[in-house]
N, C-alpha and C positions, 0 to 999 in steps of 0.2 A: 429426464432432468439433466441439466448440464453438469451439476456437481457429481453425479454418479460416474462421469467419465474422468474426473480428476484423479491423479495419483499423487502419492507423496513424493515431491521433487527434492527431498532433502531441504526442507523449508529453511528460509533465511531467518535467523533469530535477531540480528541487529543490522540495521541499515544506517549509513551515514551519508549525508550530502551537505557540503558546506557546513553551516552551523546548526543543522537539524539532525536529530537522531531518532530513529524509530526502533522500538523494542517490542518483540512479540510478546503478547499476553499469554499467560499459562492457560492451556486447555481450550482456547477458542482461536478462531482465525481472525485475529485483530492485532494491530500494532499501535502502540501508543507513541505519538509523535511529540517531541519536545525540542524547544530551542536550546542552544548550548547553555543559556542562563538558567535552565531548569523549568521554564514556563511551558506548561502543557498547551499545545496549539491544535490538537485534534487527533483523530484516529484514521488509520487505513483499515477498512472493514471489508471482508470478503462477502460479495453479493451473490445472489442466486444464479447469476449468469457466469460465475467463475472468476470474475474480475474484482480486484480490490478497488474500492472507491475511497476518496478522501472526505471525511466528515469533520469540518472545522469545529473547534471547541465552542465558540460563540461568535457573536458579531460585535464584540467590544473593541476591536482593533482592526488593523488593515494589514495587507500584505503587498509589498512592492513587487515589481516584475521579477527581480532576482530571487525573492523568496518563493514565488510561485514556480519559477523554473527549477529550483532545488527540490521542492515538493514533487513536481512533475517527474524529475529524474528518479526519485525514490519509488514513486508509484509505477513508473515504466519498468523499473527493474523487477518489482514484485510481480507484475503482470506478464513479463516477457515469455516465460516458459509456457504458461497457459495460452497466451496469444499465439505462439508458434504451433501448438497442438490444434487450436481452433482453425487456424489458417490452412493446416495441412491434412486435417481429417474431414473427409467429405460427409461423414455421418453426424457431424455436429452442426 
């Protein structure tokens, strides 16, 4: 299983990108994502393949291109260390 190969990378506890902030939840591999106005917009959740995925809070609103880019930037940073391992380890 992919998660068996993961190590503790000195996990990130808070990520900021533009007007979004993601804070790690206690005891689980999830980050709560909020807009700077305090509105919860979704979670970054660690999946079985070792990568974090974005789960939107609901479908009651929309995201413009810039919003999606900021969320992408945060998700890319969360996944960067694991992605580097996957690309360089022939056993994965």
